[in-house]
C-alpha positions in Angstrom: 11.5 -0.7 19.4 14.1 -3.0 17.8 14.2 -6.6 16.9 13.1 -8.9 19.7 14.9 -12.2 20.4 12.6 -15.2 20.4 11.6 -16.5 23.8 11.9 -20.2 22.6 14.2 -21.2 19.8 12.9 -24.2 17.8 13.7 -25.8 14.5 11.2 -23.2 13.1 13.8 -20.5 13.4 14.0 -18.4 10.2 16.1 -15.5 9.4 14.2 -12.3 9.1 14.2 -10.5 5.7 14.4 -7.2 7.7 17.8 -8.0 9.1 19.8 -8.1 6.0 20.7 -4.5 6.4 23.1 -5.6 9.2 25.3 -7.4 6.7 28.1 -4.9 5.9 28.8 -4.0 2.3 25.6 -5.7 1.0 24.8 -4.3 -2.4 22.1 -5.0 -5.0 24.7 -7.2 -6.8 24.3 -9.7 -4.0 20.7 -10.3 -5.0 20.2 -14.1 -5.4 23.2 -15.1 -3.4 22.8 -17.6 -0.6 23.5 -16.5 3.0 23.8 -18.9 5.9 22.7 -17.8 9.3 24.2 -19.9 12.2 23.0 -19.5 15.8 25.2 -21.0 18.4 23.3 -21.6 21.7 25.8 -24.1 23.3 25.6 -22.1 26.5 22.0 -23.3 26.9 22.5 -26.8 25.5 25.8 -28.3 24.1 24.0 -29.7 21.1 21.9 -26.6 20.2 23.4 -25.1 17.1 20.9 -23.9 14.5 21.7 -23.1 10.9 19.6 -22.0 8.0 20.5 -21.0 4.5 18.4 -18.5 2.6 18.6 -17.0 -0.8 18.8 -13.2 -0.7 16.0 -11.2 -2.2 17.0 -7.6 -1.8 14.5 -4.9 -2.6 15.5 -1.3 -3.1 14.1 2.0 -4.2 14.7 3.4 -7.7 17.8 5.4 -8.2 17.7 7.9 -11.0 20.7 8.8 -13.2 20.2 12.6 -13.4 19.0 14.3 -10.3 18.8 17.8 -11.9 18.8 19.2 -15.4 18.0 22.5 -17.1 16.0 22.4 -20.3 16.0 25.3 -22.7 13.1 25.7 -25.1 11.0 28.2 -26.9 7.2 28.6 -27.0 5.7 25.9 -29.3 9.1 24.0 -29.5 9.0 20.4 -28.5 11.7 18.9 -26.3 12.2 15.2 -25.5 13.1 14.4 -21.9 14.3 11.2 -20.3 14.2 10.3 -16.6 16.3 7.2 -16.5 16.3 4.8 -13.5 19.7 3.2 -13.0 18.5 0.3 -10.7 15.4 -0.7 -8.8 13.9 -3.9 -7.3 11.1 -4.7 -7.7 11.5 -3.4 -11.3 7.8 -2.4 -11.6 8.1 1.4 -11.5 5.4 4.0 -11.5 6.2 7.5 -12.7 4.4 10.8 -12.0 5.1 14.3 -13.3 4.6 17.1 -10.7 4.5 20.8 -11.5 3.9 20.5 -15.3 0.6 20.9 -17.0 -0.6 17.6 -18.5 -1.7 19.6 -21.6 1.9 20.2 -22.7 3.4 16.7 -22.1 3.0 13.4 -23.9 4.7 10.1 -22.8 6.6 8.1 -25.3 6.6 4.4 -24.5 9.9 2.9 -25.6 11.2 0.9 -22.7 9.6 -2.4 -22.0 11.3 -2.7 -18.6 10.1 0.7 -17.5 13.6 2.0 -16.5 13.2 5.1 -18.7 10.4 7.5 -18.6 10.5 9.4 -21.9 8.2 12.2 -22.8 7.8 15.2 -25.0 7.0 18.7 -23.7 5.7 21.6 -25.8 5.3 24.8 -23.8 2.6 26.9 -25.3 2.9 30.0 -23.1 5.4 31.7 -20.8 3.6 30.4 -17.7 4.8 26.9 -18.6 8.5 27.8 -18.0 9.1 26.7 -14.4 10.6 23.9 -12.4 9.0 20.5 -12.4 9.9 16.9 -11.4 9.4 13.3 -12.4 9.2 10.8 -9.5 10.1 7.2 -10.1 8.3 5.1 -7.4 8.2 1.3 -6.6 6.9 -0.5 -3.5 10.1 0.3 -1.6 10.5 4.0 -2.2 11.2 6.7 -4.7 13.7 9.0 -6.4 13.2 12.2 -8.3 14.5 13.8 -11.5 14.2 17.6 -11.2 14.0 19.8 -14.2 13.9 23.5 -14.8 12.2 24.5 -18.0 13.9 27.7 -19.2 12.7 30.0 -22.0 15.5 30.6 -24.4 
């Protein structure tokens, strides 16, 4: 039901991490910058002005480079696929493949920062040719790379 104002303002006043969305034009590039929050309560007491400075720690969901891609392959042909995350914080990302048999995919570990999920697929029957997706997920949210595996 919204952010509630404190009933008593004391020197324990601290800016909420949930209110940084109110700062216009805030981007992930602002991560680590200092922001000063000043509260002017001179209407209550002429000496009551509170100020606090905090370092921004912005968390945001993963954002993938390619949202959608068609992949052409034949039966028993191997294709290497990348789902690349452009940015995310926290940078710990979990990936999951949905709609693709685990028997035809194999992950290749080549990115120590986990910003790229690289895997090989080798369809072995015509039933494997269908859409699937890879979801990149961190504690804030997710984004999805969608693929269509096409025989040809």
